N, C-alpha and C positions, 0 to 999 in steps of 0.2 A: 427474545431474537431480533426484532426489528431495532431493539436499542443500538444493535454493533453498528446500523446504516444509519444512526442519527447525525453522526458528525463523520465525514468523510475526508481525508485528505488524498489527493491523488499527485503523484511524483511522477512526473514524466516530462523529457525535453522536448515533446512533441507536442504542441500546441494545438493541432486538429485532433491529435487523440483525445488530450484531454476535453476538450469541447463534446466530443462524440460520448466519451465516458458520465461527463456530465448529464448529458440531454438523456442516455440510458437509465441513470441512476434516479435522476427527477421523475421517470414515467415510472420507475417502481416505488418513489416514494417523494411525491412533490412537497414535504415539508424539510426534507435532508439538509443541513449545512454542508458548501461543499467547498474546498480554497483548491486551488492549485500551486503546485512548485514544479521547477523545470530542472532540477539537478538535486543529487545528495548531498552536495554542501548547504543548498538551503532549506534542507530537511534536518539538518544537523542545524543550524543556524536557529530552527524551529524549535526543535527538541531544547535546545542548549537556553535560548530565553524565552521559554513560554513556561509557566507554572503547570507541574502535569496535571490537576484537573482542568486545564484549560486545553490540552493534548488533544486530537481525535480518534474517535471511539475506534477505528481501522484507519490503515494507510494502505493502500494500492502503489506499489513501488514498482517500476520500471528499472531494469536491470543496467542496461547500456545507456548510460548517460555521460555526459560529457564532465569535466570538474571530479566530482565526486562520485562513482556509480553505484546503484542497486547493492552491490555484495559488499563493496570499502564501506557504505553507510551502515549496513549489518553489521558488519566486524565494528566499526567504532560503539552503535549504541551497544552492543554485547561488552566488550571492553570497558565501557564506562557504566557497566552496571545499571543499565535502563530496564532489564530483561524483567517481564509479567507487567508493562505498565502500559502498551501498546499493542497492538494487535496488527497484523501485517500480512496483507496478500502480496503475491508475487503475480506481477502480469509482464508477461514478456515475450517477443518473439523467438526466443532461444530455447530449444528442442532439446539439448546437450545433457544425456542424463547426469553426467558427473554434476552439471550446473545445479541441476535441481535437484539432487542430493544433498549438495552443498548448503544450498538455499532454506531446504526442510530441515538441515539439522538445526536452524537456529530455533532455541525454543517460541520465540513470538511469532516464526512465522505459520499461519495456519496453512496456507496450501499455495499451489505454485499454478497458475492459469496460463494458457498460451494466450495472446491477444488472438481477436479483438474479445470485450467485454460484451455479455448478450443476458437476457434474461435469465437463460438455464444457469449460466455460471452464476449468477446474484443469486438465484436459489439454492445451488452446489455451494457457495463462501455461506449462505444460514445455515445449511444442515451442517458445517463443520465446528458451528458453535452451541451445536445443541448439546 
């Protein structure tokens, strides 16, 4: 279960939010490896240019970003047959039921959480992998 939080990739265009999430995750697991990206295009580039064995154990993905948003990334990821290789958690300020349903329809999306991240939500994420 803790393996899921061994290497995390935070994808959000809000740098302050990325710093906050890093701090919360480090409190939970001080040895965790965390990288940040600021949009879905950077995530596409990361997935395209990195061997699968070097991919993160989990991606925390925001939906509302410039260039390529979270939903566009999910569509690209699915269409390029990468499914089953990375776990994705959506963190968004959006609470629109249709958006949540659309995200959860993707096989690799473990869950959808409203911002901000906190200890309780980390525990909920870990329970999703049991």
